[in-house]
Structure formats: structure tokens, C-alpha cells
BAFI-3210 file (N, C-alpha, C; in Angstrom, 3 decimals, decimal comma, padded with zeros to 6 digits):
// residues 129
n [1|2|3|4|5|6|7|8|9|10|11|12|13|14|15|16|17|18|19|20|21|22|23|24|25|26|27|28|29|30|31|32|33|34|35|36|37|38|39|40|41|42|43|44|45|46|47|48|49|50|51|52|53|54|55|56|57|58|59|60|61|62|63|64|65|66|67|68|69|70|71|72|73|74|75|76|77|78|79|80|81|82|83|84|85|86|87|88|89|90|91|92|93|94|95|96|97|98|99|100|101|102|103|104|105|106|107|108|109|110|111|112|113|114|115|116|117|118|119|120|121|122|123|124|125|126|127|128|129]
n.u [077,240|076,403|078,077|078,618|080,208|080,801|081,436|082,508|081,549|081,734|082,588|080,691|079,615|076,456|074,120|075,891|077,243|077,390|078,513|077,637|078,825|078,197|079,471|078,457|078,898|078,188|076,317|074,119|073,336|071,842|069,231|068,649|067,016|067,777|068,989|069,283|069,971|069,913|071,402|070,914|071,600|069,465|067,719|066,944|066,608|064,876|066,048|066,173|065,173|065,788|064,373|064,850|064,032|064,575|062,822|062,238|062,040|061,609|062,289|060,232|061,706|064,000|063,331|063,605|066,101|067,979|069,347|068,959|070,701|071,684|074,286|074,271|076,129|078,486|077,940|077,161|075,797|074,467|074,271|073,411|073,735|072,405|072,090|072,498|071,678|072,033|070,396|070,634|072,797|074,487|075,050|075,420|074,180|074,146|071,818|070,870|068,648|068,411|066,286|063,568|062,276|059,585|056,215|055,031|055,800|056,340|056,191|057,918|060,418|060,214|059,914|062,356|064,118|063,400|063,759|066,312|069,251|071,866|074,055|075,825|078,880|078,584|078,930|080,124|078,349|078,578|077,084|077,543|076,371]
n.v [136,925|135,507|135,106|133,540|133,718|132,118|132,541|132,042|129,908|127,308|125,677|125,544|125,733|124,852|127,508|129,335|131,744|132,641|134,247|134,457|135,195|136,310|137,002|138,621|138,585|140,432|142,438|144,876|144,074|145,206|144,965|142,322|139,324|137,702|135,067|132,649|129,176|125,878|122,656|119,503|116,217|114,631|116,610|119,992|123,075|126,091|129,105|131,978|135,010|138,043|140,866|143,301|145,671|145,450|143,985|141,189|137,607|134,761|131,304|129,403|127,940|129,363|131,880|134,828|134,150|134,172|136,594|138,132|140,146|142,771|144,340|146,612|148,298|146,951|144,628|142,331|139,707|138,819|136,563|136,536|134,483|133,455|132,015|129,333|125,947|122,329|121,241|123,100|122,474|121,987|122,372|125,522|127,645|130,394|132,029|133,532|135,492|137,181|138,710|140,568|139,606|137,275|136,764|136,528|136,493|133,168|132,019|133,484|132,524|129,914|130,422|131,614|129,480|127,914|129,624|130,655|132,035|131,499|129,784|129,780|128,167|126,871|126,440|124,801|124,452|123,591|122,590|121,840|120,018]
n.w [113,730|116,810|119,836|122,978|126,084|129,021|132,503|135,937|137,480|140,039|143,177|146,098|149,529|150,998|151,313|150,430|148,016|144,537|141,541|138,244|134,951|131,623|128,643|125,789|122,406|119,548|117,382|118,667|121,260|123,321|122,559|122,676|123,804|126,711|128,843|131,564|131,923|133,344|133,662|134,958|135,287|133,034|132,298|131,208|132,748|132,855|134,222|134,619|132,969|131,177|129,828|127,153|128,203|130,813|132,349|134,399|134,794|136,796|137,482|139,661|141,474|142,035|142,708|144,586|145,516|143,460|141,197|138,153|135,838|133,562|131,719|129,463|128,342|128,565|127,278|128,704|130,649|133,810|136,625|139,793|142,477|145,465|148,777|148,075|147,346|147,573|145,536|143,551|142,093|139,012|135,445|134,257|131,770|129,472|127,286|124,175|122,292|119,343|118,759|120,256|123,484|123,686|124,741|128,163|131,657|132,788|130,263|128,757|129,456|128,459|125,744|125,073|125,362|123,189|121,011|121,038|119,613|120,131|122,420|125,512|126,626|129,036|132,572|135,430|138,426|141,701|144,626|147,906|150,758]
ca.u [077,139|076,411|078,832|078,460|081,264|080,340|082,447|082,070|081,093|082,632|082,033|080,418|078,780|075,072|073,916|076,885|076,860|078,238|078,052|077,980|078,852|078,078|079,792|077,765|079,432|077,185|075,779|072,768|073,052|070,834|067,889|068,510|066,395|068,847|068,604|070,097|069,387|070,811|071,154|071,351|071,099|068,971|066,801|067,372|065,632|065,005|066,313|065,739|065,280|065,656|064,038|065,684|063,601|064,949|061,839|062,808|061,175|062,387|061,655|059,802|062,719|065,101|062,771|064,001|067,492|068,813|069,045|069,514|070,870|072,437|075,012|074,257|077,353|079,565|077,454|077,320|074,661|074,914|073,350|073,855|073,057|072,597|071,402|072,570|071,355|072,528|069,588|071,025|073,945|074,267|075,816|074,663|074,480|073,347|071,258|070,506|067,822|068,684|065,019|063,012|061,599|058,165|055,464|055,127|055,931|057,101|056,239|059,108|061,505|060,008|060,127|063,786|064,768|063,087|064,120|067,665|070,161|073,177|074,186|077,160|079,463|078,209|079,888|079,651|078,092|078,398|076,749|077,616|075,598]
ca.v [135,698|135,778|134,155|133,773|133,125|132,061|132,374|132,288|128,748|126,803|124,838|126,266|125,019|125,323|128,881|130,214|132,577|132,688|135,168|134,037|136,236|135,830|138,082|138,368|139,320|140,510|143,791|145,113|143,297|145,840|144,561|140,868|138,608|136,851|134,387|131,569|127,852|124,939|121,257|118,519|114,955|114,625|117,696|121,385|123,895|127,531|129,723|133,379|135,738|139,488|141,512|144,457|146,800|145,153|143,126|139,885|136,497|133,704|130,041|129,395|127,288|130,278|133,199|135,332|133,786|134,521|137,867|138,281|141,545|142,932|145,588|146,783|148,991|145,969|143,431|141,252|139,219|138,301|135,841|136,514|133,375|133,447|130,936|128,160|124,653|121,223|121,026|124,077|121,931|121,719|123,165|126,732|128,242|131,543|131,936|134,831|135,599|138,513|139,438|140,880|138,505|137,108|136,212|137,183|135,541|131,950|131,715|134,135|131,565|128,795|130,904|131,829|128,179|127,437|130,568|131,185|131,975|131,034|129,354|129,755|126,841|126,261|126,422|123,898|124,961|122,462|123,036|120,714|120,225]
ca.w [114,521|118,242|120,654|124,409|126,893|130,409|133,538|137,303|138,227|141,063|144,234|147,344|150,490|151,076|151,794|149,839|146,872|143,358|140,503|136,896|133,915|130,240|127,715|124,525|121,266|118,505|117,298|119,141|122,457|124,164|122,102|122,769|124,919|127,240|130,074|132,109|132,045|133,987|133,335|135,938|134,778|131,663|132,003|131,247|133,456|132,705|135,512|134,638|131,709|131,314|128,570|126,860|129,034|132,186|133,010|134,721|135,166|137,433|137,820|141,058|142,302|142,363|143,017|145,898|145,809|142,311|140,549|136,809|135,462|132,322|131,519|128,012|127,920|128,537|126,576|129,660|131,413|135,094|137,485|141,175|143,147|146,913|149,494|147,208|147,942|146,737|144,343|142,533|141,377|137,610|134,476|133,950|130,468|129,070|125,945|123,634|121,086|118,812|118,708|121,575|124,148|123,412|125,852|129,464|132,733|132,534|128,831|128,220|129,637|127,530|124,384|124,855|125,172|121,837|119,958|121,214|118,475|120,562|123,811|126,077|126,756|130,294|133,676|136,487|139,773|142,616|145,976|148,837|151,997]
c.u [077,269|077,198|078,704|079,560|080,894|081,524|081,796|081,568|082,099|081,899|081,858|079,649|077,382|075,015|074,968|076,347|077,870|077,645|078,558|077,935|078,771|078,326|079,238|078,384|078,407|076,532|074,365|072,372|071,918|069,411|067,620|067,632|067,447|068,415|069,570|069,279|070,384|070,397|071,748|070,757|070,640|068,169|067,443|066,243|065,906|065,130|065,758|065,951|065,126|065,421|064,928|065,259|063,889|063,958|062,420|061,718|062,054|061,569|061,305|060,894|063,847|064,614|063,136|065,438|068,437|068,373|069,743|069,610|071,693|073,111|075,132|075,502|078,518|079,156|077,552|076,024|075,199|073,826|073,973|073,041|073,402|071,789|071,370|072,326|071,853|071,692|069,842|072,218|073,578|075,211|074,936|075,137|073,621|072,881|070,824|069,672|068,000|067,415|064,549|062,345|060,128|057,506|055,614|055,213|056,753|057,151|057,434|060,316|061,400|060,323|061,613|064,496|064,555|063,733|065,545|068,499|071,517|073,144|075,638|077,609|079,109|079,318|079,282|079,489|077,791|078,181|076,719|076,885|076,503]
c.v [136,043|134,693|134,547|133,030|133,267|131,916|132,517|131,091|128,337|125,938|125,660|125,356|125,619|126,665|129,848|130,958|132,435|133,699|134,676|135,235|135,586|137,019|137,716|139,222|139,288|141,871|143,857|144,365|143,901|145,446|143,070|140,455|137,621|136,220|133,279|130,284|126,974|123,522|120,382|117,192|115,118|115,870|119,063|122,208|125,368|128,157|131,152|133,990|137,228|140,090|142,725|145,678|146,567|144,301|141,729|138,869|135,390|132,427|130,067|128,858|128,234|131,659|133,606|135,022|134,216|135,865|137,918|139,771|141,609|144,293|145,779|147,513|148,014|144,660|142,194|140,974|138,606|137,460|135,787|135,468|133,398|132,312|129,659|126,880|123,537|120,997|122,071|123,595|121,632|122,518|124,319|127,323|129,474|131,346|133,314|134,673|137,030|139,352|139,715|139,629|138,450|136,511|137,039|136,118|134,332|131,581|132,386|133,222|130,429|129,217|131,087|130,504|127,661|128,322|131,091|130,985|131,388|130,692|129,474|128,326|126,147|126,306|125,602|124,653|123,751|122,997|121,816|121,053|120,253]
c.w [115,990|118,950|122,117|125,160|128,361|131,359|134,911|138,078|139,284|142,069|145,500|148,275|150,490|151,797|151,259|148,635|145,741|142,394|139,164|135,954|132,551|129,334|126,348|123,423|120,144|118,532|117,853|120,389|123,278|123,768|122,324|123,949|125,431|128,556|130,439|132,208|132,788|133,643|134,423|135,495|133,333|131,303|132,040|131,842|133,188|134,089|135,573|133,263|131,995|129,928|128,340|127,663|130,514|132,953|133,209|135,055|135,705|137,548|139,303|141,981|142,723|142,783|144,446|146,271|144,705|141,749|139,199|136,507|134,178|132,309|130,016|127,499|127,770|127,853|127,463|130,399|132,702|135,744|138,872|141,914|144,630|147,525|148,667|148,004|147,030|145,480|143,254|141,711|139,932|136,736|134,034|132,621|130,254|127,631|125,486|122,373|120,579|118,669|120,141|122,156|123,732|124,642|127,108|130,537|132,322|131,054|128,171|128,333|128,618|126,097|124,100|124,615|123,751|120,775|120,051|119,957|118,859|122,044|124,248|126,324|128,054|131,316|134,813|137,807|140,653|144,023|146,890|150,136|153,215]
res [x|x|x|x|x|x|x|x|x|x|x|x|x|x|x|x|x|x|x|x|x|x|x|x|x|x|x|x|x|x|x|x|x|x|x|x|x|x|x|x|x|x|x|x|x|x|x|x|x|x|x|x|x|x|x|x|x|x|x|x|x|x|x|x|x|x|x|x|x|x|x|x|x|x|x|x|x|x|x|x|x|x|x|x|x|x|x|x|x|x|x|x|x|x|x|x|x|x|x|x|x|x|x|x|x|x|x|x|x|x|x|x|x|x|x|x|x|x|x|x|x|x|x|x|x|x|x|x|x]
***
């Protein structure tokens, strides 16, 4: 059974930075497809995904500001967020699919949201102007 524990949220002013972590328990993390999503209001938005070979894909809204990375030795996924803006406010969650990522580009993000085996509990990120 895969479990994900998220940490690192908080409140910052615009142009600030935060780093989120997601510890993934489950055999074979290095093969997993993992990524970050956020929810504000009623909708969930895909943020970024990283394949087991390190290939990354970002939503257009965060490209150039956010960086997703993974430490396979520590079974941990990270999201470094810089130049944060009020529209980045939301609950951020990580997701994991025990199988390799499918698709390419933005379809990889969409596929992970559908096929994820487990989700983290979410952490609140609040950005004030």
C-alpha cells in the first residue's frame, strides 16, 4: 500500500518562496510516476509531474517559477515554489502512480490525476498581496 505524507505549506507574501515535500512509502518508489496538484475552490489543477527518468512537465501557470524534483534514495518528492502570487493560493497535494508515467507533455499530468494509486493529505499554501 502506498502512502504519501505532505509537509511544507504555509503563508507567504507575494514574490516569496516555499518548498513542499512529499514522503512516499511503498516499495519501488524510483519507478513511480509522481506529481503535484492544487485545489482552490471547486477545481483541482495539475501543477507538475516528474517521470522516473527525471523528465518534468509543468502547467503553463507555474512554468519558470516552480521546480519539481525527486530524491529516490529518500523516497521523497519536492516542489520548490518561487515568485509566488496570490493566485497560487490553494491546498497542494502530491499523487503517485506505482506504474511508469504515460503520455507526454501535459497529457502526463492528466493521466496521473486519473491513474494515481494514492494521494497525500494536502497542505495549505496562502499567498498574500
